[in-house]
C-alpha positions in Angstrom: 0.1 0.1 -0.1 1.3 3.5 -1.2 1.4 6.5 1.7 -1.1 8.4 -1.1 -3.3 5.1 -0.3 -2.8 5.6 3.9 -3.8 9.1 3.3 -7.0 8.7 1.5 -10.8 8.8 3.0 -12.0 5.8 1.1 -15.7 4.5 0.6 -16.1 1.2 -0.9 -19.1 0.8 -3.2 -19.9 -2.7 -3.4 -21.6 -3.3 -6.8 -24.0 -6.2 -6.9 -27.2 -5.9 -9.2 -26.2 -2.6 -10.0 -23.3 -3.1 -13.1 -23.9 0.5 -14.3 -22.5 4.1 -13.6 -25.5 5.9 -14.4 -28.4 6.0 -12.1 -26.5 4.3 -9.3 -27.6 5.8 -5.8 -24.7 4.1 -4.1 -21.8 4.8 -6.4 -22.9 8.3 -6.8 -23.1 9.2 -3.0 -20.1 7.4 -2.0 -18.1 9.6 -5.0 -19.4 12.5 -2.8 -17.7 11.4 0.4 -14.1 11.2 -1.2 -12.3 8.2 -3.1 -14.1 5.4 -4.2 -13.2 1.8 -4.2 -15.3 -0.1 -6.4 -15.7 -3.9 -6.3 -17.5 -6.7 -7.1 -17.7 -10.2 -5.0 -18.9 -13.0 -6.6 -20.5 -15.2 -3.2 -21.4 -18.6 -3.8 -21.5 -19.7 -0.1 -24.2 -18.0 0.9 -26.6 -18.4 -1.8 -26.7 -21.6 -1.5 -29.1 -23.8 -4.1 -29.7 -20.2 -5.8 -26.1 -19.5 -6.7 -25.9 -18.3 -10.6 -27.2 -20.3 -12.9 -24.8 -21.0 -15.8 -26.4 -18.9 -18.3 -26.5 -16.0 -16.0 -23.0 -16.8 -14.8 -22.3 -16.5 -18.6 -23.9 -13.1 -18.8 -22.1 -12.2 -15.4 -18.6 -12.5 -17.4 -19.3 -10.3 -20.1 -21.2 -7.6 -17.7 -18.4 -7.4 -15.2 -15.9 -7.2 -18.1 -18.0 -3.8 -19.6 -18.2 -2.4 -16.6 -14.5 -3.0 -16.1 -13.9 -1.0 -18.8 -16.1 1.8 -17.7 -14.4 1.9 -14.8 -10.6 2.0 -16.8 -9.7 -1.0 -15.2 -10.2 -0.5 -11.9 -13.0 -2.6 -10.4 -11.4 -4.9 -7.8 -12.7 -8.5 -8.1 -12.9 -11.3 -5.4 -14.6 -14.4 -4.7 -15.7 -15.9 -1.7 -17.1 -14.9 1.8 -18.0 -10.8 1.6 -17.7 -10.5 5.1 -13.8 -11.8 5.2 -13.0 -9.8 2.2 -14.6 -6.6 3.2 -12.5 -7.1 6.6 -9.3 -7.6 4.8 -10.0 -4.4 2.7 -10.6 -2.5 5.9 -7.3 -3.8 7.5 -5.3 -2.5 4.2 -7.0 0.8 3.4 -8.4 3.5 5.3 -12.0 2.5 4.9 -14.6 5.0 6.2 -17.8 3.6 4.5 -18.8 0.7 2.8 -21.7 1.6 0.5 -24.4 -0.7 -1.4 -27.7 -1.0 -3.5 -30.2 -3.4 -1.7 -31.2 -6.7 -3.0 -34.0 -8.5 -2.3 -33.3 -12.4 -2.1 -33.7 -13.8 1.1 -30.2 -15.1 1.4 -28.9 -11.8 0.5 -31.2 -9.7 3.3 -29.8 -11.6 5.9 -26.0 -11.9 4.6 -26.3 -8.0 4.3 -27.6 -7.6 7.8 -25.1 -9.3 9.3 -22.3 -7.6 7.7 -24.0 -4.3 8.4 -23.9 -5.2 12.1 -20.6 -6.5 11.8 -19.0 -3.3 10.1 -20.5 -1.1 12.7 -18.6 -2.7 15.4 -15.4 -1.6 13.9 -16.5 2.0 13.3 -17.3 1.7 9.7 -20.4 3.8 8.1 -22.5 1.4 6.1 -25.1 3.3 3.8 -27.5 1.3 1.1 -29.5 2.5 -1.3 -32.8 1.8 -3.8 -31.2 1.0 -7.1 -33.0 -1.8 -8.1 -37.1 -1.2 -7.9 -39.3 1.5 -8.5 -40.6 1.0 -5.1 -39.5 -0.8 -2.3 -41.9 -3.5 -0.8 -42.6 -2.1 2.1 -43.5 1.3 0.7 -46.4 -0.3 -1.0 -49.1 -1.9 0.7 -53.1 -1.9 1.6 -54.8 0.6 3.9 -54.4 -2.2 7.0 -50.5 -2.3 6.3 -50.9 -5.9 5.2 -49.0 -6.8 1.5 -51.1 -7.0 -1.4 -51.6 -10.5 -2.8 -53.2 -9.7 -6.4 -51.3 -7.8 -8.6 -54.0 -5.2 -10.4 -55.0 -3.8 -6.9 -51.0 -3.6 -6.0 -50.3 -1.5 -8.9 -53.4 0.3 -9.6 -54.3 1.3 -6.1 -50.6 0.8 -4.4 -48.1 1.9 -7.1 -49.6 4.6 -9.2 -51.3 5.8 -6.1 -48.2 6.1 -4.6 -45.6 8.8 -4.8 -43.9 8.5 -8.4 -40.6 6.5 -8.6 -37.5 9.2 -7.8 -35.7 10.3 -11.4 -32.9 9.0 -12.5 -29.4 10.3 -11.2 -26.3 10.9 -13.8 -23.1 9.4 -13.2 -20.7 10.8 -10.8 -18.7 13.3 -12.4 -15.5 13.3 -10.5 -15.1 9.4 -9.7 -11.5 9.4 -8.0 -11.0 5.4 -7.6 -8.8 3.3 -5.9 -7.8 -0.4 -7.1 -6.8 -3.2 -5.1 -4.2 -5.2 -6.9 -4.9 -8.1 -4.5 -7.9 -8.8 -6.5 -8.6 -11.6 -8.8 -8.7 -11.2 -12.5 -12.0 -11.9 -14.5 -11.0 -15.2 -15.7 -10.2 -16.5 -12.3 -13.8 -16.0 -11.2 -14.3 -19.2 -14.0 -17.8 -17.7 -14.7 -17.6 -19.1 -18.5 -18.7 -23.0 -19.4 -15.9 -25.7 -19.9 -18.0 -26.9 -22.4 -19.0 -24.3 -25.6 -22.6 -24.4 -25.5 -22.6 -20.7 -24.9 -21.3 -19.8 -28.7 -25.0 -20.0 -30.0 -26.1 -17.4 -27.2 -23.3 -15.0 -28.3 -24.8 -13.7 -31.4 -28.4 -12.8 -29.5 -26.7 -10.4 -26.7 -24.7 -7.8 -26.1 -23.5 -6.5 -22.5 -22.6 -3.7 -20.3 -24.6 -0.5 -19.5 -23.8 0.9 -23.1 -25.4 -1.8 -24.7 -28.4 -1.8 -22.3 -29.2 1.7 -23.0 -28.6 0.7 -27.0 -31.1 -1.9 -26.2 -33.8 0.4 -24.9 -33.7 2.3 -27.8 -34.4 0.0 -30.2 -37.4 -1.2 -28.3 -38.8 2.4 -27.9 -38.2 3.3 -31.5 -39.1 0.0 -32.8 -41.2 -2.1 -30.2 -43.4 0.0 -28.2 -45.4 1.7 -30.5 -47.7 -1.6 -31.1 -46.7 -3.2 -27.5 -50.0 -4.2 -26.3 -50.9 -6.6 -29.1 -47.6 -7.0 -30.8 -45.7 -8.6 -27.6 -48.3 -11.7 -27.8 -46.4 -12.6 -31.3 -43.0 -14.4 -30.6 -41.8 -13.7 -34.5 -42.7 -9.7 -33.9 -40.0 -7.6 -32.1 -42.1 -5.6 -29.8 -40.9 -7.0 -26.4 -37.9 -5.1 -24.8 -35.6 -7.9 -24.2 -34.6 -5.8 -21.4 -35.0 -8.2 -18.5 -31.2 -9.5 -18.0 -29.8 -5.7 -18.0 -32.3 -4.9 -15.7 -31.2 -7.8 -13.8 -28.1 -7.3 -13.7 -28.4 -3.9 -13.2 -27.0 -2.5 -16.4 -29.6 -0.2 -16.7 -32.3 0.7 -14.3 -35.8 0.6 -14.0 -36.0 4.1 -13.3 -34.6 5.1 -16.5 -36.5 2.8 -18.3 -39.6 3.7 -17.0 -38.8 7.8 -17.5 -37.5 7.2 -20.8 -40.6 5.5 -22.0 -42.9 7.8 -20.8 -41.0 10.7 -22.6 -41.3 8.6 -25.8 -45.0 7.5 -25.7 -48.2 7.2 -24.4 -51.6 5.6 -24.5 -52.6 2.0 -24.1 -49.0 0.8 -25.5 -47.0 2.8 -22.8 -49.6 1.6 -20.0 -49.3 -2.2 -20.9 -45.4 -1.8 -21.1 -45.5 -0.1 -17.3 -47.1 -2.8 -15.9 -45.1 -5.1 -17.2 -42.7 -2.9 -14.9 -45.0 -3.4 -12.4 -45.1 -7.2 -12.3 -41.4 -7.1 -11.8 -42.0 -4.8 -8.7 -45.1 -6.9 -7.4 -43.1 -10.4 -7.7 -40.0 -8.6 -5.4 -42.8 -8.1 -3.0 -44.3 -11.3 -3.1 -40.6 -12.8 -2.4 -40.0 -10.0 0.4 -43.0 -11.0 2.4 -42.8 -14.9 1.7 -39.1 -15.7 1.5 -40.4 -19.7 0.5 -41.7 -18.6 -2.8 -38.6 -20.4 -4.7 -39.8 -23.3 -3.5 -42.8 -23.7 -1.6 -46.4 -23.5 -3.0 -47.8 -19.9 -1.7 -51.1 -21.3 -1.5 -50.2 -24.2 0.7 -53.2 -26.2 0.1 -51.0 -27.3 -3.4 -48.9 -29.0 -1.1 -51.5 -32.1 -1.5 -51.7 -31.8 -5.2 -51.2 -35.3 -6.8 -47.9 -34.5 -8.9 -46.4 -36.8 -11.2 -42.8 -38.1 -11.4 -42.0 -39.0 -14.8 -38.1 -38.6 -15.5 -38.5 -39.2 -19.4 -41.3 -36.3 -19.8 -39.1 -34.2 -17.9 -36.0 -34.6 -20.2 -38.5 -34.4 -23.7 -39.5 -30.8 -22.0 -36.3 -29.7 -21.2 -34.8 -30.8 -24.8 -37.7 -29.6 -26.9 -38.8 -33.0 -27.7 -42.4 -33.1 -26.5 -43.7 -33.3 -30.3 -45.5 -30.0 -29.7 -44.1 -27.6 -32.1 -44.9 -24.4 -30.1 -43.4 -26.1 -26.6 -40.1 -27.4 -28.4 -39.5 -24.4 -30.2 -39.7 -22.0 -26.8 -37.6 -24.6 -25.2 -35.3 -24.9 -28.1 -35.0 -21.1 -28.0 -34.3 -20.8 -24.2 -31.1 -23.6 -24.9 -30.0 -21.5 -28.0 -30.3 -17.8 -26.6 -30.8 -18.3 -22.9 -34.6 -16.4 -23.4 -38.1 -17.2 -24.1 -40.4 -15.0 -25.1 -43.0 -14.3 -22.6 -46.2 -15.7 -24.3 -44.4 -18.6 -25.1 -42.9 -18.9 -21.5 -46.7 -19.1 -20.3 -47.0 -22.3 -23.2 -44.2 -24.2 -21.9 -45.0 -23.6 -18.2 -48.7 -24.9 -18.4 -47.7 -28.1 -20.4 -45.2 -29.0 -17.9 -47.5 -28.3 -14.9 -51.0 -29.0 -16.3 -50.3 -31.6 -19.4 -47.5 -33.7 -17.9 -48.5 -32.8 -14.3 -44.5 -32.4 -13.5 -44.0 -30.1 -10.5 -43.4 -26.7 -10.9 -40.1 -26.8 -9.0 -38.8 -28.7 -12.0 -39.5 -25.5 -14.3 -38.2 -23.2 -12.0 -34.9 -25.2 -11.6 -34.4 -25.3 -15.2 -35.2 -22.1 -16.0 -32.9 -20.9 -13.4 -29.8 -22.6 -15.1 -30.7 -21.8 -18.4 -32.2 -17.8 -18.5 -30.0 -14.8 -18.9 -32.8 -13.3 -17.3 -33.1 -15.7 -14.4 -34.5 -13.6 -11.6 -35.3 -15.4 -8.0 -38.4 -13.1 -7.5 -39.6 -13.0 -11.3 -38.8 -16.7 -12.0 -40.4 -17.9 -8.9 -43.8 -15.7 -8.8 -44.3 -16.7 -12.2 -44.1 -20.2 -12.2 -46.1 -20.3 -9.1 -48.6 -18.1 -11.2 -48.8 -20.7 -14.2 -49.1 -23.8 -11.8 -52.0 -21.9 -10.3 -50.4 -22.2 -6.8 -49.2 -18.6 -6.5 -50.7 -15.0 -5.6 -53.2 -13.7 -8.2 -52.7 -17.1 -9.9 -54.1 -18.3 -13.4 -57.4 -20.3 -12.6 -57.1 -23.9 -12.5 -58.9 -24.3 -15.8 -56.8 -22.5 -17.6 -54.7 -24.6 -19.6 -52.7 -23.3 -22.7 -53.4 -25.6 -25.7 -50.5 -25.4 -27.4 -51.7 -26.4 -30.8 -54.6 -23.3 -30.8 -51.7 -21.0 -29.2 -49.3 -21.9 -31.9 -51.9 -21.4 -34.6 -53.1 -17.9 -33.1 -49.6 -16.5 -32.2 -47.3 -17.7 -34.7 -49.9 -18.1 -37.7 -46.9 -17.8 -40.3 -44.5 -20.1 -38.4 -41.8 -17.8 -38.5 -41.0 -18.3 -34.9 -41.6 -22.2 -34.5 -39.7 -23.1 -38.2 -36.6 -20.6 -36.6 -36.3 -23.2 -33.7 -37.6 -26.5 -35.1 -36.1 -26.4 -38.5 -37.0 -29.9 -39.2 -40.7 -28.7 -39.6 -39.5 -26.0 -42.0 -41.0 -27.6 -44.9 -44.4 -28.5 -43.7 -47.5 -26.6 -44.9 -48.8 -24.2 -42.1 -52.0 -25.9 -41.8 -50.2 -29.0 -40.3 -47.3 -27.3 -38.6 -48.8 -27.3 -35.1 -50.2 -31.0 -35.6 -47.9 -32.4 -37.6 -49.6 -36.4 -36.5 -52.3 -35.1 -38.5 -50.7 -34.4 -41.8 -51.2 -37.1 -44.3 -48.3 -39.6 -44.9 -47.8 -38.2 -48.5 -47.5 -34.6 -47.1 -44.9 -35.5 -44.5 -42.8 -37.2 -46.8 -42.9 -34.0 -49.0 -42.0 -32.4 -45.9 -38.7 -34.5 -45.0 -40.6 -35.6 -42.0 -40.5 -38.9 -40.4 -42.6 -38.9 -37.2 -40.7 -40.5 -34.5 -37.3 -40.1 -36.7 -36.9 -36.4 -37.5 -39.8 -35.2 -35.4 -41.0 -37.0 -32.3 -44.6 -37.9 -31.8 -46.2 -36.3 -29.1 -45.6 -37.6 -25.6 -49.1 -36.8 -24.5 -52.7 -36.2 -26.0 -53.7 -32.4 -24.7 -57.1 -33.4 -24.5 -56.5 -36.1 -22.1 -53.9 -34.8 -20.3 -56.2 -31.8 -20.0 -58.9 -33.7 -18.2 -56.0 -35.4 -16.1 -54.9 -32.0 -14.9 -58.7 -30.8 -14.4 -59.3 -34.0 -12.3 -56.3 -33.4 -10.3 -57.3 -29.9 -9.5 -60.8 -31.1 -8.6 -59.2 -33.8 -6.1 -57.6 -31.0 -4.7 -60.6 -28.6 -4.3 -62.5 -31.7 -2.5 -59.6 -32.3 -0.3 -59.5 -28.5 1.0 -63.3 -28.3 1.6 
């Protein structure tokens, strides 16, 4: 440590899910205190079963690389127990404070509270800020002080009648950085896969704050104007694809909220902002019900007669169910780390209602494969589609993969992209290839059971079984 470092008044800014310089409240405030030591800690010990999935680790590698460049190479990287790493930094540098933006996963809340208490004992100032949500979970509640359990009143009576989200902050103008040479190099965090399944994904994404802002620009210019209707069609470009950028904090929801309001108005804007509202609602559910990732929000579902069919699960994971729109979605997930939202509902419904497999299987698979894997959103959404969550889809709502494909991908553009073995099949049979005459299949180069699988279940029969299972659950809870 140099003499100049010993004389400095240093505040640590701990990057977590806020990998950006603009609209970063913690970084902004740390810069007001003097010199800043920016750090990132990969914490695998405290995260337990919710350590980053493979696709998220891949994204994080490139996001940290972009952040490192924007900080002029002065981001200090570590892997291990944050409390021990912070203690080491405090011993080696004249640290006056440790600042960070809040995260809302239950394990992070417990860890951060313990760290705050330990730092307080040694006279280190801590300060934490809201850099990830438009409204804190404890800000939005019913008149009696209890949290909302249904989205529409949560958003319309809670969020929209609450004080508006704060305005975005500019990046700090004068950012004097301290670098700890004892930290790790990015490659030493070992975030990239050893088997290069990620090569296909590289064509679909660009990471970092600059690219997140560019992604927002593209959406506002080309997608938002027809968002209400267009967002339901996976071949169209109306969804924002901002979810991974928001999760890793390369862009803030405040920036998205105010940019969208500036660029658009009317029902398309309202529908888009309500999607940001669903993200807020999911975080509220996780905050007040920390068991959300594994436990049924409605405990009556603990008695649901889930099946245990490993073969069905593997067919679903690999996109080999015999239902083209389902298989297209699952292959999109594997190839790109993402699934269009409409298709997420279709594949989710198929797993839990047609195959009667526990939603936990879907949550875990998505957690590992999605670049936008977010504990709150992933858990709340899976519970919604399974019917056991807050404001859940009614038990009788079973997405028919045939009609969903025909309605929302009538041209077959999306399905043929990810299920190319069916690209020559006429539209009439694209979503029900088992009904195609043999000569049509032969002309398209398809032999069912060879180039493309036969359906693993009958959608009508499996729907009836699902309704019977839900009916038995209702009787058991009378």
